[in-house]
C-alpha positions as CSV (number, residue, x, y, z in Angstrom):
1,M,0.0,0.0,0.0
2,E,1.3,3.4,-1.0
3,F,0.6,5.1,2.3
4,L,2.5,2.5,4.3
5,K,5.4,2.7,1.9
6,K,5.6,6.4,2.4
7,I,5.7,6.0,6.2
8,E,8.4,3.3,5.9
9,W,10.4,5.6,3.5
10,Y,10.1,8.5,6.0
11,S,11.2,6.2,8.9
12,K,14.5,5.7,7.0
13,T,15.0,9.2,5.6
14,K,13.5,11.4,8.3
15,A,13.6,8.9,11.2
16,D,13.7,11.4,14.1
17,D,11.4,14.0,12.6
18,D,8.0,14.5,14.2
19,A,5.3,12.7,12.3
20,L,2.5,12.9,14.9
21,I,1.9,15.2,17.8
22,F,-1.0,14.5,20.2
23,F,-2.1,17.0,22.8
24,D,-3.9,15.6,25.9
25,G,-5.0,18.9,27.3
26,K,-1.8,19.4,29.3
27,N,1.1,18.0,27.4
28,Y,2.2,17.4,23.8
29,K,3.3,13.9,23.0
30,R,5.6,13.7,19.9
31,Y,6.1,10.6,17.8
32,S,8.8,10.3,15.2
33,F,8.5,8.4,11.9
34,K,10.8,5.8,13.2
35,K,8.8,5.2,16.3
36,I,5.6,4.9,14.3
37,W,7.1,2.4,11.8
38,V,8.6,0.2,14.6
39,D,5.2,0.2,16.4
40,V,3.2,-0.5,13.2
41,C,5.5,-3.4,12.4
42,A,5.0,-4.9,15.9
43,I,1.2,-4.8,15.5
44,A,1.4,-6.1,11.9
45,K,3.1,-9.3,13.1
46,S,0.1,-10.3,15.2
47,V,-2.5,-9.6,12.5
48,K,-4.0,-12.6,10.7
49,K,-4.3,-11.8,7.0
50,G,-7.8,-10.9,6.1
51,S,-9.0,-10.6,9.7
52,I,-11.2,-7.8,10.8
53,S,-10.3,-5.8,13.9
54,V,-13.0,-3.6,15.3
55,I,-11.3,-0.6,16.8
56,V,-13.4,1.1,19.5
57,A,-11.2,3.7,21.0
58,D,-10.6,7.4,21.6
59,C,-8.3,9.4,19.3
60,N,-4.8,8.6,20.6
61,Y,-1.5,7.2,19.4
62,E,-2.5,3.6,20.1
63,T,-5.6,3.9,18.0
64,F,-3.6,5.3,15.1
65,I,-1.0,2.5,15.4
66,K,-3.7,-0.2,15.6
67,Y,-5.2,1.1,12.4
68,L,-1.8,1.2,10.5
69,G,-0.7,-2.1,12.0
70,N,-3.8,-3.8,10.8
71,L,-3.3,-2.4,7.3
72,A,0.4,-3.4,7.3
73,G,-0.5,-6.9,8.4
74,Q,-3.1,-7.1,5.6
75,G,-6.0,-7.1,8.1
76,V,-9.1,-4.9,7.8
77,P,-9.5,-2.3,10.6
78,A,-13.0,-1.2,11.3
79,F,-13.6,1.9,13.3
80,Y,-16.6,2.1,15.7
81,S,-17.2,5.1,17.9
82,P,-16.9,4.5,21.6
83,L,-19.7,5.1,24.1
84,T,-19.9,8.8,25.1
85,T,-21.7,10.6,27.9
86,R,-24.4,11.7,25.4
87,Q,-25.4,8.1,24.7
88,D,-27.5,5.7,26.6
89,A,-25.2,2.8,27.5
90,E,-28.0,0.2,27.2
91,I,-28.9,1.3,23.7
92,Y,-25.3,1.6,22.6
93,N,-24.5,-1.9,23.9
94,H,-27.6,-3.4,22.3
95,E,-26.7,-1.8,18.9
96,F,-23.1,-3.0,19.2
97,K,-24.2,-6.5,20.0
98,K,-26.6,-6.5,16.9
99,I,-23.7,-5.3,14.7
100,T,-21.3,-7.9,15.9
101,E,-23.9,-10.5,15.4
102,Y,-24.7,-9.3,11.9
103,Y,-21.1,-8.7,10.9
104,D,-19.5,-11.8,12.3
105,G,-16.2,-11.2,10.6
106,K,-16.8,-13.8,7.9
107,S,-19.7,-11.9,6.3
108,L,-17.6,-8.7,6.3
109,I,-14.8,-10.4,4.5
110,E,-17.2,-12.0,2.0
111,D,-19.0,-8.6,1.5
112,F,-15.9,-6.5,0.9
113,S,-12.8,-8.6,0.0
114,H,-13.7,-8.8,-3.7
115,E,-14.2,-5.0,-3.8
116,M,-11.0,-3.9,-2.1
117,G,-8.6,-6.8,-2.4
118,M,-8.2,-6.7,1.4
119,N,-6.7,-3.3,1.1
120,G,-8.8,-0.8,3.0
121,F,-10.8,-0.3,6.1
122,I,-14.3,-0.2,7.3
123,Q,-16.0,2.7,8.9
124,F,-19.5,2.5,10.4
125,S,-22.2,5.1,9.6
126,S,-23.7,7.0,12.4
127,G,-26.8,4.9,12.5
128,T,-29.2,7.8,12.4
129,T,-31.8,5.9,10.4
130,G,-31.3,2.5,11.8
131,L,-28.5,0.0,12.6
132,R,-25.1,1.4,11.7
133,K,-23.9,0.3,8.2
134,A,-20.4,-0.9,7.4
135,V,-18.9,1.4,4.7
136,L,-15.9,0.3,2.7
137,I,-13.1,2.9,2.3
138,D,-10.6,1.7,-0.3
139,S,-7.0,2.7,0.7
140,E,-5.8,3.5,-2.7
141,K,-8.8,5.8,-3.3
142,L,-8.2,7.3,0.1
143,V,-4.6,8.2,-0.9
144,I,-5.8,9.8,-4.2
145,Q,-8.4,11.8,-2.2
146,L,-5.8,13.0,0.3
147,E,-3.4,14.0,-2.4
148,S,-6.2,15.9,-4.2
149,L,-7.1,17.6,-0.9
150,G,-3.5,18.6,-0.4
151,Q,-3.2,20.0,-3.8
152,S,-6.5,22.0,-3.5
153,L,-5.4,23.5,-0.2
154,K,-1.9,24.0,-1.5
155,I,-0.4,22.1,1.4
156,K,3.4,22.1,1.5
157,K,5.7,19.6,3.1
158,T,6.5,22.2,5.8
159,D,2.8,22.7,6.7
160,K,1.2,21.1,9.8
161,V,-2.4,19.9,10.0
162,I,-4.4,20.0,13.2
163,S,-7.6,18.0,13.7
164,W,-9.9,17.9,16.7
165,L,-12.2,15.2,15.3
166,P,-11.9,11.6,16.3
167,V,-10.6,9.0,13.9
168,Y,-13.9,7.1,13.9
169,H,-15.5,10.2,12.3
170,D,-15.1,10.3,8.6
171,M,-13.7,13.8,8.6
172,G,-11.4,13.0,11.5
173,L,-9.6,10.2,9.7
174,I,-9.7,11.4,6.2
175,S,-9.3,15.2,6.3
């Protein structure tokens, strides 16, 4: 995958440069390209090819690494938003149970593997009109979209991007 190749290349050519910076409300945590690549490779070793990993987590370094590690290991990461204080825990748990029963892993692979060649991730819709739907995001098309966005915004290599949206939100991961 092109995106992972770029991270690997940066881990060799700009190993100690900051690739990600997370702010936890008090402190900045910086992660170099080398650190990211080492952690991604460690996760990738434990991923079974074609397996689906549902990632239910807040926006942090570990979530990002789980996502990339699953891609590197040829797994299929699937983002699902965590329970928040605005949600009823009983309803959330009921919906999550229904989704895991419906998408038992095997059906997700059968539904999507022919479309993406096991090279993408799954994001769940918000579920406003019913049970959340699994939406396929093809990795190669994602890279094309990001490159197009970068060109439209005239983003240079020296620019930094800040996002406050969580990775399970489509605009948090993709923009």
